N, C-alpha and C positions, 0 to 999 in steps of 0.2 A: 504494499500499500504506499502510496506517495505521501509523505509528511514533510513538514518544514525542515526537520532535522536531516532527513535523507538528502533533501535538495541542497541544503547548506554543506553537508559532507561531500556530496558529489562535486559541488562547485570548488571546494578546497582541493580535492584530488586533481580536478581539471587544472586549476592554477598551478598546483605544484608540478604536474607533468609538463605543462607548457614552460614553466621556469627552468625545469631540467633541460628541456630542448634548446632553450635560449643560452643556458650556461655552456651546454656542450658545443653549440656553434661558436660562441665566444672563444672557448678554449681551442676549437679548431682554427680560428682565425689567428690567435695568439701563437699557436705552435707553428703553423705553416708559413706564417708571415712574420716570424720572429725577427728576421733581419731588418724588416721595415720598422718594427716597433723599437728595435734597438737604435736605429737611425734617428727616430723621433724621441729618444730617451724616455720610452714608456715601459721599460723592463725594470725589474727589481729582484732583490733576493728572495722576497717572500713569494713572489709570483713564480720564480724559477723553481723553488722547492715544490710548489704545488704541481707545476707542469712536470717535474721529474717524477713525482709519485704517480701521476697520471699515466705517464709513459710506461711505467712498470707493469700497468694493468693490460697493456697491449692496445689501449683505445686509439692511440695515434701511431700504432705500428704500420698502418696503411692510411693513404690519403682519404679513402672513401669510407672507412669504418666509422670515424667520428662524425662524418657528414651525414652518413645514413642513419646513424643512431640519433642525431638531433632531429632528423626528419620523422623517424619513427615515433619518437616522444611526441612530436608536434601532432602527428596523425592520430595518436592515442588520445591526446587531449581534445581532439576534434570530436571523437566518438561520443563524448558526454556534453558537447556544446548544445546549448538551447538558445537559439536566436529568436527574436521577435518575428512571428510568422508574417509573411507577406504574400498575397496571392498574385502579385505581379512578378514574383521571383520564379525563374525557371531553372531546371536542372542544367540545361545546355550552357547558360552563362556561367553557372558555378563550376561546371567541369572545365570550361575553357580557361577560366582563371587558375584553377587547380593545376591543370596539366602545363599550362604555359609557365606558371610559376615554378614547377618541378623541373621543367626543361632549362629554365634560366638558372635555377639553383645548381643543376649538375654540370651545365656547359660553361658556367663561369670559370671553372678551374683551368681553362685553357689560356686565361689571361695572365696566369702566373709564369708563363713561358716568355713574357716580355723581358727585354734586357735590363730595363730601368726597374729595380726591385721595388723601390718605394711606390712608383706609379703603377706598377702591376698589382701591388698589394691593395692599394686604394681601389682600383677598378674591380678587383676580384671580390673584395669585401662588399662594395656597393651593390654589384650584380647579384651576388649570393644572398645578400640580405634582402634585396628586392624580390628575388625569387622565393624566399622564405616568407615574406610578408604576403605575396600574391597567393601562395599555397595556404597560408593561414586565412586570407580573405575569402578564397574560394571555398575552403572547407566550412568556414562559418556561414557562408551563403547557403551552402547545402542544408544546413539545419533550419534555415528560414523558408526553404521551399515546402509548400503544402503538398504532402504525398498523395492525399486523398482528393486530389483536385477534380472538380466537376468536369464532365464531358462537354467542354465549351464549344468543341467543333461541331456538335450535334444540337445546335441551338433550336431546332425545330422538333427535337424529340422523335425524329424519324426512325432511328434504330430501336428505340424503346418501344415504339408502337407496332413493330412487326410481329408476326405470329405465324405459326406452322400452317400451312394450307395443303390441300389434297393434291398429291403428285401422281396418283395412280390414274390410269385411263380406265373408267368404268363405262362400259358400252353394252347396250341392248338394242332390241329391234325398234325401240321408240326414242332413244336417247338423243340428246344434242350435246355434242363434245367440242369445247372450244379450248385450243391450246393457249397457254398463258405463261407468264414468267413473273416472279414476285421476289422481294427481298426478305431475307431472314437475318436480322442483325445487318452485317455489312455484306452479305454474300447474296448474289443473284441465283435464284433456283428456277427450274422449270416445273409447271404445274398444269393441271387440267381443271377446267370448270365443267363438271359432269351434271347435266340436267337429265337425270335418268328416268324421271317421271313428269314429262311435260303436260300430262293430263291434269296436274294439280295447279295448272296456270302458270304463266311466265309474264312478268311485268318488266318492260325495259324503260327506264327513265334516263333523261339527260337533256341538258339544254341544247339548243341548235349548235351543231358542229362538234358535239361531244363523241359522235361515232356510233349512234344507236343502229343505224341501218347498215353502215359499212362493216362494223365489227361484230354485230350480233344477228340482226334481223336477216340479213342475206344468208348466213349460215343456217339459221332455222329453216329458211326456204330451201336451200340446196340439199341440206342433210335429210330432211323429211321427204323430199321428193325422191331422193336416192334410196330411201327406206320404203318407198311405195305408198305414201299417204295420198288420199285425196286432199284437195286444198282449196281454201278460200282466202284471197288476199286483197285487202283494201289498200289500194295504192293511192296515197293522198296526192302525190305529185306524179301522176301517170306520164311516162311509162317506166319510171325508175326501177320499180320492183317488178312490174309485169314483164320486163325484158329479161330479168334474171329468172323469172318463173318459166317463161317460154323456153329459154335455152337450156335450163337444167332439166326440164321435162324431155326435150329432144335428146339430151345426153343420156338419161337414165330411164328411157322407156322400157328397157328390159326388166326393171324392178317390179313391174305391175303384172298381176296375174290376169286381170281383165283390163284391157287397154282403156284408160280414161280419154276424155276429149277436153281440149282447152277452150274456154270461152272468155271473151273479153267484153266488159260493159264500159263504154265511154261515150259521154254525151256531146263531145266536141268533135271527135273523129269517130263517127258511128262504126262499130264492129258488129257485135251480136245484139240481138233483141231477146228481152225476157219480160214477162208479165209477173210482178210481184204479187198480184192479187189472183193468181192462178186458181180457178174455182176447184180444181182437184185437190189442192192443198188446204182449202178452207172448209173444215168439217162442220163447224157450228158458229153461231153468232159471236162466240167469245174471240175467235180468230179475227172476225171483222172489227171488233172493239179494240183488240190489241193493235191492229194495223192503223186504225184511226188515231189511237193516242200517239203512236210512234210518229206518224207523218205530221200531226199537228205540233207535238213537242219539238220536233226537229226544225219546224218552221218558226216556232215561237219559243225560243229557249228560255225565256223568263217564266214561261208556264211550269217548267220543271219544278221550280220552288214553290209553286201555288196549286199543286195537284190537290183536289178535293174542294176547291172553290167553285161556286155555282157557275160563274162565267167561264170557268175552264172546262169543267165536266160536261156542260151543256153542248158546246160545239162537238165535243168528242162523241157524245151520244148521238148527235144529229148526223155527223159523218158516218158513225157505225151503221145507222139505219140505212143510209144511201148505199153503202157498200153491200150490206147483206141483201138489200132489194135487188141489186144488179146480180148478186150471186144466185138468187133464187129465180130471177127471171130468165126464162127459156134455157134453163140448165147452166146458166152462167155464161152464155155466149158473149155477152158484152161486159163482163165483170173485169174491167181494167181501170186503172187510175185515170186515164184520160176521160173515159166514159163517166166516171163519178164526178169529175171536175166539171164537165159540161152539163151533166144532169142537175148539179147543185145550183147553176146559174139561172134556171128557168124561174118563171114566176111562182109565187107561193101557192096560188090556187092549184095550178097543175101539179106542182111538186107534191103537195100534201095529199092530193087525190091519189097519185100514183103510189105513194108510200103507205097509204091507208089500205091498199089492196093486199098488202103482206102482213098476215096476222102475227108472225114472230116478232115484228118490229113495232107492233101497235103501242106497246107500253112505252117505247123510246119516243115516239113522235107525238104522243097525245099532249104533252105540256106545250109543244110548239103549236099545235093545232088550236088548242084552246086559247093560247095567247093571241093568236092570229084572229080568231073569231071574236074574241072579246076586245079587239082593237088595242091590245097592249103592244103597240109596235115598238116602243122603245126598248122594252124587254126582249121582244123577239129579235130585233136587230142586234141587240147585245149578245144574244145566244148564238145566232146564226151568222151574222155578217163577218165575225172575226174568223170563222172557218172559211167562208166564201172568199174573203179578201185574201187570206193566207194561201189557199189553194190556187187562187187565180194567178199567183206568181209563178205557178208551174205551167201556165198555159203557154207552152212553146212547141213549135212544130217538131223540133228535134227530140225533145222529151217525149212528146206524144208518140213519135215513131218508135223509140226504143222501148217505151213501157207498154205499147200495144201489141208487141210481137211475141212470139212464143218458140224461139229457137231452142230453148232448153229449160228445164225445170231446176229448182234450187236444192234438190235432194242430192248434194255432191257426193255423199258417202253411200249411194245406193249400190249394192253388191253387183247388181246386173249392169249398171250404167254409171260407173264412177266419173267424176268431173273434177277438173282443175279450173277455178273460176277467179279472175281478176276483175276488180271493179275500180275504175279510176275517178278520182276527184279533180277538181281545178281549184288551186288556192285563191283564185280571183273570183270564184263563184261558190264559196264554201256553203253559205246559207241555203241556197236553192238545191244544189247538187247533193249536199250532205243530207238534207231531209229525205230525198228520194232514195238515196243509198241506205239510209237507215231503215227505210222500209224493206228494202231487199234483204238486208241482214237480219232484220227481225224475223221475217218469214223463213229465211235460211236456217236460223238457229232453231226454230220450231221443228223443222223437217230433219235436221241433223241430229239433234239430241235424242235419239231414240235407240232401243236395243237392236241387236242383230245387224248393225250397219258395219261398214268398213271403218278402219282407223282414219281419222281426218285432223287436218290442222287448220285453225282459223287464225290469221295473222292480220292485225290492225295497226297500220302506221298511222300515227296521229290520232289515236282512238277517241280523244274528247271532241273531235269534229263530227262524230256520229252520235246520235242518240239511241241507246238500246235500254229499254225499261227493264229487262230481265237479265242484265249481264251477270250479276251476282249469283243468280240461280243457275246460269249456264256453268260458271266455274265451279259452283258447289256440287253440281249433279253430273257434269259431263264426264268425270273421271271413269265412271263405271261403263260409259258408253264409248270410251277411247276417242274422245274429242279434246284435242290440244288447243289451247287458247294463248296466243301471244299478243300482248297490248303494248303499244309504243306510246309513251307519254313524255312530254317535255318536263312537266312539274306537277306535283300533287295539287298545287293551288289551281292549276289549269282544269284539273278534274273536278275539283270543288266548285269552281266557277260555272262549269257547264252542266254538272250533274246534281249540284246541291251537296251540302256537307254530309248528310246522312248516307246517301247512296255512294258517294265517293269513298267515305271511310270504309264501308262494307267491302267495296271492290278492292281497295288498297290492302286491307287487312286479311282477305280471303285468299289472296294470291300466294301459292306456296313457294314459287321460285321468283326471285327478284334480282335484277342486274341493274345497276345504276352508274351512270356516268356522272359528270359534274352537275349538281344541283344545289340550291341554297336555301336559306330560311328554314321554314317549318319542315319542309321535306327532308333537308339534311339532318335535322334534329331527330325526326321520327325514325330514319334509317338508322341513325347512330344507336339509338335505343334498341332498335330491333336486332342489330348485330351483336349487342351485349358487351361485356367487359372482359378484359384479360389482366393477368398479374403483371405489374410493371415495377421496375426498380426506381426507387427515389433517393436522392442524396441531399444533405444540407450540411453546410460548414459554418462553424461558429469560431470567430478569431477574437482573442483578447491579447493583452499586453505581453503575456507569458507563454500562451500556448494556443493550440488550435484543436477543435474537435470536429470529427466527421461522423454524421449520423446517416446510416443506411437503413432503408426500410422497403418493404414490398407491399403494394396495395393495389386494389382492383380499380382500373380506369378503362374508359371506352376504348374498344379495340380500334374503332375508326371514328375519330371525333368529327363533329360537324364541320369544323374548319377545314379538315383534310378532304371531306367529301366536296366541299365548295371550291376546292383548289385542284381537283383532278385534271390532269391533261387529257387531250383527245386520245381515245384508245385505251385510257386507264379506267377500270371499273371496280366497283365494290358491290357486294351482293351476298346472297345466301340461297342455297339450293335445298330442295326437299329430296328425301330418299324413300326407299321402299322397305317393307319388312324383310324381303329376302336380299336386299343389297343395302347394308347400313353404310352411311357416310358419317364418320366421326367428325371430320373437320368440313362443316357445311359453309362457314363464313369465308369470304375471300377478298383480297385487295390486290389486284394484279393487273398487269398490262396484257390484253389479248394480243396474240401474235398472229398477225396477217402476213402472208407473203405478198407484199404490194407488187412486186414485179410480175408474179404469176397471175395475180388478179387483174392487173392492167393488161397483160397479154390476153387473158381470157375475155375481158370486156371488149377488146378490139376485134376479136373474132365472133362476137355476138351476131346472130342474125336478127334482122328486123322482124317484128311480128307481122305476119303477112295479112293483107286486106282480106276481109270476108266477103264484102259485096261491093258492087259498084253502084253508087247513088248520086243522083242529082238533086237539085233543089225542087224540081218538079215532083218528083216521087214523094218527097217529104211533105210538100204542100197538099198533094193528093191525099195522102193518109190523114193529114190534119183535117181536111174538109170531109173525108169519109166519116171520121168519128163524129163530127158535128151532125152529119146527116143521119147517122144511125141513131143518135140520141133523139132527134126529131121523129124518126120513124117509130121509136119506142113509145114516145108521147102520143103520136097520132094513133097508133094501133091501140094502146091501152084505153085512151079516152073514147075511141069509137066502141070499144067493147063495153066499156061502163055505160055509156049512153044508150046502148042498144039492149041492154040487159036491166030491166026494171028491178030485179032483185039487188043489183049492185048500185043502183042509182044513189042510195043514201051515203055512199062512200065519197061522192064527188063533193069537194069543198068549194064554196062560193061565199064570199064575205057578205054578211048580211042575212045569210040562211041560218 
């Protein structure tokens, strides 16, 4: 135990040892420079007797013995030296002084060879003394250096925040495997991001330019096509992903037992046509209601947060009634969205008359009929006009042409007729195209999420630009039906803005696999909490006038702090993967850089074939279809009104204001 007495005794021993070294050095000077001292009249009988006694010990028998002895006693005295600690002191400077001093101390003996004995003695003693003092200064400086210095080179704590990651390649018939590299302490190691169960959902986050599509989504596409998945891709910036899909399919056709067909929906450059309200896929009125909700929520995003309000639910009910009426009319021959839009624009007398002929929707339309007959026009317009105005924005010849055709159905994982479908949006027409594409996807999900179907992959780039009311249910239930879902999102706040807080939270929390590039704010904080904590080393230094104390501890800290997620480089990702009961992954969390062979990918992209044109169209054909739809709606009205007027038993269904 350190006490004051022990420290005082140690100090006395150090002082005595240092004094011995100085005495030995002075004796060395006196003996080997005796001639010079004699010239200076600094010799005497007493000193000579002491020198004679020392000589008999053999201490001065050799030039170096006494010199080395003096240095040894000096070094011994330095072992117990305790200088005031200084965090600016470095071992390097101390060793420089120590070794330079020792070199000067020993090499100074060459100056005794000079002819002038007095001059040589003075020069030798000065240089040897200077070397002695430098060695003393360097040794003392060593005691002032803080040995437990903090790792000042790692000011961002990067090495301390590294952790082991999965280095095995775990592959199965469904997996997505991304090669990566990461740092463990100061060493770079290779690893794998193994998404062995994509059916538990995959969310890819990252601000623009973080590499979501280039480093992750493109590999999801190519690897799933190579493993024979049927596929749906929402291509926000057509044809960035669609071109990858088409060329990957051409390369891996052999992976499919039943050859699928590629289909492309694009409203600017028309390819294939598809009717999202296909009557064969609409089994009951609830399908019509879901379709109505999806299209109106897509056109009026602010309604998402107001679901349940009277003036939100009323237009949905009205649109549901119109859709189901056309579904029931003549076997659904005219059950398309363009026909729905045109039918809604006719006058109330005729529209309500037609709708009343269908008993299944009588409960839906009665409030509107009563409001009309009771002259409550303000209420009626508030209920219906918002739906009519919103849908009128879809009245476009090109949209009508694509939505009224029937080149394919949306059951992409049909074992007898598998499909690969790409649907393209246009960033400049997000609100219009996004609403229509939302309807497509809503109907597709209903058909895909069934038992006994093929494995399928649904990929959504910029997912918040779509509105899917039951996306959380799809992720929760699709695992047993082998439906993989990949959602591309820029930031969680974007999802909250477009879907509302509650539904966004459910989608975010229910996803099993998550890969995130650079994100900031609340998204980074939530991800950091999701990734958990790791044991990290901590050090602290306390310096006082006499001593220094270094405290070391270990404590749990965030494995990936929010600040680190906010500063990720392009291609650098953090995340967590889900595993299977038969394939456990102990190291689920990762912070690594995904490895892309940029040269090979560039070469592959240069060899890509363009998506072939499906049909030759001119503006006349599109306009003809536009006019034909309007004509068909008029024929429906004329035929039905004639039938009602000619049948007295149905005359009560005719609505005329004032009756």
